[in-house]
C-alpha positions in Angstrom: -27.6 80.3 58.9 -31.1 81.6 59.1 -32.7 83.2 56.0 -32.7 87.0 56.2 -35.8 89.1 55.5 -34.0 91.2 52.9 -31.3 89.1 51.2 -28.6 90.8 49.2 -27.2 89.5 45.9 -23.6 89.3 45.0 -21.4 88.4 42.0 -18.3 86.2 42.1 -15.8 85.9 39.3 -12.1 85.6 38.6 -9.5 87.3 36.4 -6.2 85.9 35.3 -3.5 88.5 35.1 0.1 88.3 33.9 2.9 88.9 36.5 6.1 90.9 36.3 9.6 89.4 36.4 10.0 90.0 40.2 7.2 87.7 41.2 8.6 84.3 42.4 7.7 81.2 40.3 6.2 79.6 43.4 3.5 82.3 43.5 2.5 81.9 39.8 0.7 79.3 37.8 -0.6 78.7 34.3 -4.3 79.3 33.5 -4.6 76.7 30.7 -7.8 78.0 29.4 -6.5 81.5 28.8 -2.9 80.6 28.3 -1.7 83.1 30.9 1.2 82.6 33.2 0.6 84.6 36.4 -2.0 85.0 39.1 -5.7 84.9 39.4 -7.8 87.5 41.2 -11.0 86.1 42.7 -13.5 88.9 43.4 -16.8 88.9 45.3 -18.7 92.2 44.7 -22.1 93.7 45.6 -24.7 95.0 43.1 -22.9 98.3 42.8 -19.6 96.7 42.0 -18.0 97.3 45.3 -15.7 94.8 46.9 -17.1 92.2 49.4 -14.2 89.7 49.3 -11.0 89.1 47.5 -8.5 86.3 47.1 -5.3 86.4 44.9 -3.9 83.0 44.0 -1.8 81.3 41.4 -3.5 81.3 38.0 -3.6 77.5 38.0 -6.1 77.5 40.9 -9.6 76.5 39.7 -12.6 78.8 39.9 -14.3 76.2 42.1 -11.6 76.5 44.8 -11.5 80.3 44.5 -15.3 80.4 44.7 -15.3 78.3 47.8 -12.7 80.6 49.5 -14.8 83.7 48.5 -18.1 82.2 49.6 -16.6 81.4 53.0 -15.3 85.0 53.4 -18.6 86.5 52.2 -20.7 84.4 54.5 -18.5 85.3 57.5 -18.3 89.1 56.8 -21.7 89.7 55.0 -24.4 87.4 56.4 -27.1 89.2 54.3 -25.6 88.0 51.1 -27.5 84.8 50.2 -27.6 84.8 46.4 -24.4 85.1 44.5 -24.4 84.9 40.7 -21.5 83.1 39.1 -20.5 81.9 35.7 -20.2 78.3 34.4 -16.8 77.8 35.9 -18.3 77.4 39.4 -20.6 74.5 38.7 -19.7 71.8 41.2 -17.9 72.2 44.4 -18.5 75.9 44.9 -22.3 75.4 44.6 -22.2 72.6 47.1 -20.0 74.6 49.5 -22.4 77.6 49.2 -25.3 75.3 50.1 -23.5 74.2 53.2 -23.1 77.9 54.1 -26.8 78.7 53.5 -26.0 80.5 50.3 -27.9 79.8 47.1 -25.3 80.0 44.3 -26.9 80.6 40.9 -25.1 80.0 37.6 -25.9 82.5 34.9 -25.1 81.1 31.5 -24.5 82.6 28.1 -27.0 82.0 25.3 -25.3 79.3 23.2 -27.0 80.6 20.1 -25.3 84.0 20.2 -21.8 84.3 18.8 -19.3 87.0 19.8 -19.6 89.5 22.6 -22.8 89.4 24.6 -23.8 91.3 27.8 -24.8 88.7 30.3 -27.5 89.9 32.8 -26.4 90.0 36.4 -22.8 89.3 35.4 -21.7 92.5 33.7 -21.1 94.3 37.0 -18.2 92.1 38.0 -16.6 92.5 34.6 -17.0 96.3 35.1 -15.3 96.1 38.4 -12.3 94.3 36.8 -12.3 97.1 34.3 -12.2 99.7 37.1 -9.2 97.9 38.6 -7.3 98.1 35.2 -7.6 101.9 35.4 -5.0 101.8 38.2 -1.7 101.4 36.5 -0.2 99.2 39.2 -3.0 96.7 38.7 -2.7 96.3 35.0 -0.1 93.6 35.7 0.7 91.9 39.0 3.9 93.4 40.3 3.7 92.3 43.9 6.0 89.5 45.2 3.4 88.3 47.7 -0.3 87.6 47.0 -1.6 89.4 50.1 0.1 92.6 48.8 -1.8 92.3 45.6 -5.0 92.0 47.6 -4.0 95.2 49.5 -3.4 97.0 46.2 -6.9 96.0 45.0 -8.4 97.2 48.3 -6.7 100.5 47.9 -8.0 100.9 44.3 -11.5 100.2 45.6 -11.1 102.7 48.4 -10.0 105.2 45.7 -13.1 104.4 43.6 -15.5 104.8 46.6 -13.9 108.1 47.7 -14.3 109.5 44.2 -17.9 108.5 44.1 -18.6 110.1 47.5 -16.8 113.3 46.7 -17.8 113.6 43.0 -14.2 114.2 42.1 -13.1 113.1 38.7 -9.3 112.8 39.0 -7.8 111.8 35.6 -6.4 108.3 35.5 -3.2 107.2 33.9 -4.8 106.9 30.5 -5.7 110.6 30.5 -2.1 111.7 31.3 
């Protein structure tokens, strides 16, 4: 892959989410770090927080594997993206996989001296995108029996977000009802 004259940055992260009772056990896993039984949403977004790639997996899937899957999807669909920022969970295989694709994956780390909440530069936009998804009631928990349906629901939520931005409409969400 040749270097582009105007590379675009991206952000990659994952979110573990609980599932409902109708989700089959085979489609779930346990995120040991967060102690959540459910699924994991892997998102790749642009600098505005809009979706570039998504993959929904069992919560037991590592961030490295999810990152590799997302980087492959981003490289295929968005060749201008050559600099994704990730957290410390993507240290090994995802960085090597990105290098094979011609993508320079950069880990943005927290300041170890600061305790408690801290806004991490270049990383807060992906956390904000996860927050936007949680405004859609159906995405507060994973109710879908198949992972690709969860991906479709997230795509619909992002379409709703983009259309509201374009029209300037501020329809109340479920929290305002």
